[in-house]
N, C-alpha and C positions, 0 to 999 in steps of 0.2 A: 186519586189524587192522595200521595203517601202524607202521611202526618206531618212530616218538618214542612213540607210545603203549605199546606194549611196553616200553621203556627206561623210562618211568615206572611200569608195571606190576611191574618188578622191582625196583624201589626198595621193593615193598611187603613183601617177602620178609623173614622173620627175619634176625637178623644173621650166621649161618651158612649161610645160605641154602638150607638143608632142607624148608622149610616154606612154604607157600601162605597169601598173606592169604584171610581168611575170605571166603567164597564163591565162590571163583574155580576154574572148573570147566572139563569139556569141554577140546576144542582148545587154546584157550589156556592152560589152565592146565596140559594138559602140556608147551607151548613151555615154559613160564616154568619148569616142574620140571626139562625136560630141561639146559635153561640154568643154572637153580642148582645143579643135581647135579653138574656139569661145568665150573663157573664157578669162580673164586677170588672171595671176597666182595665182595674190593676192584674186581674189574671182570670182572662176570659175564658181559661180552660177549667175553672172550676164551677161556674154556676148551674149548668145544666146538669151535672151531678148531684147538686145538693136536694133535688127532689128527691132522688135515691136515699140520701141520707135522710130527709122527712119522713120517708117510709120506715126507714131502719129507727130513728128515735120513737116514732109511734109505735110501732112494734114493741121495742123496750119499755115505755109508759105502760102500753097493756099489760105486759108483764108483770111490771115493777110497781107499779102504782098499788095503793091501796085507798085512793079517794077515787071513789065513782066520778064525779065531775070531771077528773083529768082522765078517767078511763074512758069515758066519751066522748072527750074531747080527742082524745086520740086516735080512738076508732073513726071517727069522723075525718079527721086527717089522711089516716093511713087509706080509706078508700078512695078520697079526693084527688089524692097524690098517686096513688096506682094509677085512676082512670086519666091523669093528668099525663104520665108518663107511658102511658098506653097509646093515648091521642098523639105526642110528639113522635114516638117513636113510628106510628101509622102514616104521619106526615112525612118523616124524615124518610121512611121506604118507600114512599110514592115517588117523592124526587132522587132517589137510590144515593142516598147520603147515610151514614153512620154517625147517630150520637153516642158521646162519651158512655159509658155505664159504670164505672167505678167511683165510689165514694170517695170526696176529697181528703188527704191526710189530716186538714184540719176539722171536719166531721166526725172523723175517726177518732180523733184526740175527744172530742167530746161526746161522744156516745160513751166511749172509755171513763172519763170522768164522770159522768151522768148515772153509767153502770156502778160506781163505786160508792151511791148514795142511795140511802133508804127514806122511806117516811116521807114527811113533810120538806124535809131537806132537797127530797129526788124529783118530789112536785112543784116546788120553787123552781128549782135551777133547771128544768125541763120547759115551764110554762115562760122562763124569763128568756130562753133559748128560744122557743115560738115566737114570740114578740120580735125580737132583733130580728129573726131570720123573715118575719113575714114581711113588716116593716120594709126590709132591704128589697125584697121581691115583688112589693107594691110598686117602690119606683123602679125598678128593672120592668115593670109589665106596663106600668104608665107609658112610659118610654117606647116601650114596642107597640103599643096600642097605634103608636103614631108612625110605624112603620108604612112604607111604602109597597111591602112585601103583604100581596093580600092574606095568605094563610099566617102569616105570623102575626099582622093584624087582626084578623078574625081570632087567633087563637088566645092571645092577649087580652081582648075584651070579651072574651069568654070565661077566660080565667080570672080577672080582676074581681068580679062579684064575691066569687069564692075568698080569694085571698083576704078578702077586707073582713069576709064575715070570721073568717080565722083569729085574722088579728084583734078584732074586738070580742070574740069570744074569749083569747087569751087573755087580754088587757081587763076582760071584767071578774076574771076568775079570783075568787079570795083563798088563796091558800095558807094558810095558819099552821105555826108550828105547835104541837101540843106542848102544853106546861108541863116540865119535869117533875118527875114525883121525888121529892127528898129523904 
């Protein structure tokens, strides 16, 4: 199915992006579910690519941060999000569908903004972004865990504990700016 047709089909989803239009089944149905489950209803094409953005941001944090706690957190996110991306690609491949693989423009802008920061300013901004992203991801995956599609439901249920752990770790991180030397 050409991409423009899929975009039209996505508009058949209900307001919270968790249900399919009647009669939509098979591979197309799975793709629409994956897109709906991990997308913000306002822009259903952004959410699947945000996982890729998490990988890029974690890689940036590993290279930029001087805080060992932030680096360890970024390494954990990198591993977990790469595994999640691989699993989504596998499931989608089994159903002969393609998940978008381009990082959204808004997340590219976040990466560019973070890339200009250093030290504690970088760490604080990175962790704040992870808190925001993981809160949204948890909301989306909790919705997905109620899906009628067994593959989507199983994937969401599997991912929720890790997402909640990522959020908890980010929320408890204490990043303090150094006192400026005068």
